[in-house]
N, C-alpha and C positions, 0 to 999 in steps of 0.2 A: 515601430515608425523607423524610419530612419533618422538620423538626428538633423539634418537639414527639411528634412519634412517636419517632425515635430516642432521646429523652432518656427514655422506659421501658425501653430497653436489653434487645428482645426478643430479643437471642443469647441474654441471661442466663437466662429460662425454662429454658433444659434442665435448670439446677440445682433443676428443680421436680418433675424424674421422678423423685427419689428418694422423689415422696410414693408412687409406685407401686410400690415395694419390699416391701412387706406384703402389697397385693394377689398379686404375682410368687409370692413365696415362700410364701405361705400354700397355694396351690395353688386361689387363689381367681375367677382370669381369667373362667372358663368357668362361675363357679359361679351357679345359678338362684334363688339365694338372695337375697332382698330384704330391705332397710334405708330405713325409709322412704319404702317403696314404689319405691325404684330398685335396678337388679343392682350386686353388689360392684362392677365396674365402671365403671359409671355414677358411683358416689358416689363413689370413688379421682380419677375426672373432674373430677368439681364441686371437691374437693378441693383437686386440683393449679390450676384455674381460680383458685382463692381465690388461691393462693398466688403465681400471676403478677400478679393485681395489688398486693396485697401486697410484692412484691418492689421492683415498680413503684413504689408508692409511696416507700419508703424510696430507692430506687435517686435517685429528685426531689430528696428532704429532704437527702441524702449531697451530693449534686451543690450544691446549693445554699449547704449550711454550705462547702464545700471549693472552691468558684468561684475564689478568690484563688490559693490554693495551686495550684491544678488549672491556671491561667493559667500556671508555672512550668516544667509536667512536658510532656516533647518530646509524647506522646499524646494526654494526658489535658487538655492544652491546647486541641482539635480538638471536646472535649464540647459540646453545642449550649450549656448555660446557662455553661459557663466561655468560650465563646466571643462570648458576646451574642447567639446566634442565639434564646434564651428568655430573658425576663427571670426574676428569681426569683419573684416575685408567682402570675403564671398558672400556675408548676412548682410553689409548695407550694398553691393552690387544687386544682389538679388530682392531689396527691399525697392531699390529705386526701378528695377525691373515691374515688379510687381505695382508699384504705384504709376507709371508710364499704363500701364497695361488697363486700372483702372478707370483713369479719366479715358483712355482709348476708345474704352468696350463700352462705356458710357455714352462718348459722344455715339459713336456709329449704333449703336442696338436700342438706348434709350436714353436719348439726348434728352431731354430736362433735367435728370438724375446727373447730368454730367457736374452742375452748379454746385449742387449739396457734397458730393465726393469729394470737388475738388477744395470746397472749404473743411471738408473733414480730413481731409490731408494737411491742410495747414494746421487748422486747429491741432490737432495729434501732435505735430510738431514741437510748434510753440509748447504745448502740455508738455513734450518730453523734454525738452531742454529747459523749461523754466517752469510754467502753472505747476505744474504737479507738486514742487517744493512750497507753493501760496495757499494757505489755509483758505477752506472754501472756496477760494475759486477752482482748487483741483476738482470737486466734486461737481460745481459746475459746467467746468467743461467736461466732463462724462456726459452729463443730462446734456448737455449740448449735443455732444456726439448722436446721440441717440435721436435725437428732435432731429438730425441733419437726415440720418440713418430716415425716419417717416416722412421728413420732406419728399427726400430722393423717390420714394415708394410714392407719394401722391402724385407728383408731380410727374414722373415717368406713365403713369395710367389718364394721367391731365382731369382730374375730378378737383369739386371744390375743396377748399382744406377748411375741416370743421374745427373750431377754436376748441374743442372739448378737444380731440386728439391730441392737441398740443399739450393743451392746460394737463392732462390726464397722463402723455407719455413722458413729457419734462419729471412731472411731482412723481411719477412711480422710478422714474431712475434715479433722484437725488436720493429718493427713500432706501432705494438698494446703494447706492453708491456711500451714505452715512452709515447703513447698517453695515459695512466690510470693511468701514474704519473702524468700527465698536468691537468688529470680530477680530480683527488683526490687532488689537491692543491686548483684547482677552488672549489672544494666542502666543503672543510672543512676551505678554508681562512685563515686566524692568528692560527685558534686552529692544522692548519696541522705538525710542528713542537711538539705538545708537544703529541698527539695521535702517531703519527710516524716519529720520529727523521730526520729520511732518506731522507725525503722531504724537507726538510731544503735545503740539498744540490742542492734539481731543482728548487729552487727556482730561477727565473729568467730567464733573456732572453734566455740563453743557452740552456735549456730545447727544448724551440722555435726551436733554429736550428737546436738543434739535429733530432727531429721529423723531420722538412722541408729536412737533408737530407738525413736521412730514408727513408721516404717518396718518395722523387727522385728515389735513386738507387733501390728499389723497382721498380716502374714503368717502371725504364730504364734497368732493369735486366729482367722481364719479357714480355718486348716489341723485345730483342737482342732473347728472347729463343722462341717467335714467329716466328723469321724471318729468324734466322742465320741457316745452311743445319743443318739436321739431325744427322748428323755422326761427334763424336768430336774426336781428335788424343789424349789421354792420357796415357802415358809410352807405347807408342808403343799398346797399345790396343785398339781398336775400341769400341768404347762406342753408342750404338747404343738409341737415346731417339726422343720423340716425337718430338723436336724443329724443325720448318720450315714448319713441317708437310702443306700442304697444307689446309686451310682453319682456320687453330690455330689463324693467323692474327685478325679475326673475334672476337675473345676472348678478344681481346685489351679492344677495348671500355668500356667494362664490367668492366674491371680491374683497369680503369683510373677513372670511374664514382666512382667505391666503394671506392677509396681509396681515391676523393676528397669529397664524401659524408662524408663518417666517420669524416677527417679533419673538415669540418661544423658542426658536430655533435657534438665532442668535445672544439671546440673553441666558436662555435657560440649558440648551444644550450647544453651549460652547460654537454653535457652527455658524457661516455667514460670508468666510474667506474668498467664498468660490461660489457667488450665486447663480453662476447658469451651469453648474453641477450639483447643488442643489436644489434646481426648480425641476429635478427631473429624479433626482435620487430618493427624494423624501416624499415616500410612496403617498401620504394624505395631501401631500398638496400637490401633486402630481394629479392624483383623482380630482381635485376643488377644479385644478388649470383645466383637465379633460369635461369635466362637469361644465367651466364657463362654456368652451367652446362647442359642448353640444347643444348650450342653449340658443346660443349668439348663431349656430346654422338652423335649428328650428327657426329660430325669429325673423329671421335678415333671409333665408332663403327657401321656406315652406314655401 
């Protein structure tokens, strides 16, 4: 691809697929109801496109700010901005254009998603400027970014927000972010503190404990989601969810295998620096994801 297009990191757009989580788990994929004149599926798709533009804007700003440090990294030095193929000024101009387009598109095509899109841009700007250099806050910012994607998808189709969806998405994002820090430490070894000073804060057994805690919490929370009754009482308002729906428990083995397989890849195979690629390049992990999707489709849409 041309350097400017590569600098948008289109492969990273797969992360924005979590926007469709609310659509899938609310059972509205084939829904005929409309929101602002659009079907639920189309409204979620507009929110997805808005987040693709917003995330690319964030990557451009981040790469401009980190271009000097990226030149010391064995892989990141090949990025278009770090390698000098794309100049900082046009990159920042394109970032501003994409950010404005993301907010405008969400306002025009998926109005309820505009708030999460704007909040995502503000959060990621703070992350790029300062928060990514603060231990633990950096991974919580990543998790918050995924939560905002989920919220955008739920609000765009106007369905009740399930607490289970919030808990599972945040914990899974934290798990992937902490595993990524572990993989970065292993890959860079002694050079990690020089190329990214924050990694020195994660060096040691404490990170392994964090990964274990979050992995356990993710598995337990999802297990409860599949077993507990489907209606929760919150602030005297009954919130319907797919929790406890007959058959959802059969998705649990796929989740448990997926988490354990991912830990194996990070700790035994020294992979995990690029989770968006690992999730589709590792065949056993991909089969687990496809198996999970198949069971969900049968349970919710048969």
